[in-house]
N, C-alpha and C positions, 0 to 999 in steps of 0.2 A: 504494500500500500504506500502510495506517495502522499506526502503531507505538505501543506503550505503554512504550518503553524509559525515557523520562523519568520516568514514574510509578514504575516498578520501581527506578530509580536513587534516587529520592526516598525510597521505602520503605526501601531499604538504606543510605541516606545516603552515596552515593558520587558522585563527580564523573565527568564524561565522561573525564577523563584517567585516573582510577583504574580505571574500567571498561575503558578501552582497554588499559591495562597488564595487567590480569588476563586479557584476551582475546587479548593479543599482536597488537593492531592499533593504528592511530594514533587520536588524539583526533579528527582530522578525519573518519575513517571513522565513528566513533560519531555525530558531529555530522551527517554527511550522511545516515546511516540515520534518525536522529531527525527530520530535516527532510523525509524522504521523497524525497530526491534519489538515493539509492543503495539497492539491494536487496541484503541480505547473502547470502552463500553459504549453502547448506544447513548446512554444517559450522559456520559462525559462528552461525547462528540456533539450532542445537542446543546449542552451547556456552553461548549466552546463556540458553537455557531451563534448562539444567542449573545454571548459576550462580545464577539467581533461583529455582530449584526450582519452576518452572511449565512448562506446555506451550508449545510454539512458538505455538500458536493463541491463547494468552493474551497473548502479546507482539505478534504480527503479525496483521493482518487485511487481506484484499483490499479495495480501495476499494468494490466493489459489495456487500459484506456488510453 
């Protein structure tokens, strides 16, 4: 899965730690998602999309797309 979390973090000027705190997860979780080593739960993906005010599909894409 490809992710644009890093891009949206840059647009909103927030660190991994700040994003993690806002989403009530660890910084390591955000790091793992950005690195493609961990797929977030549906709930976490939806919370991210709400926070960045974009669709889940704008943040995440399957590798074959």
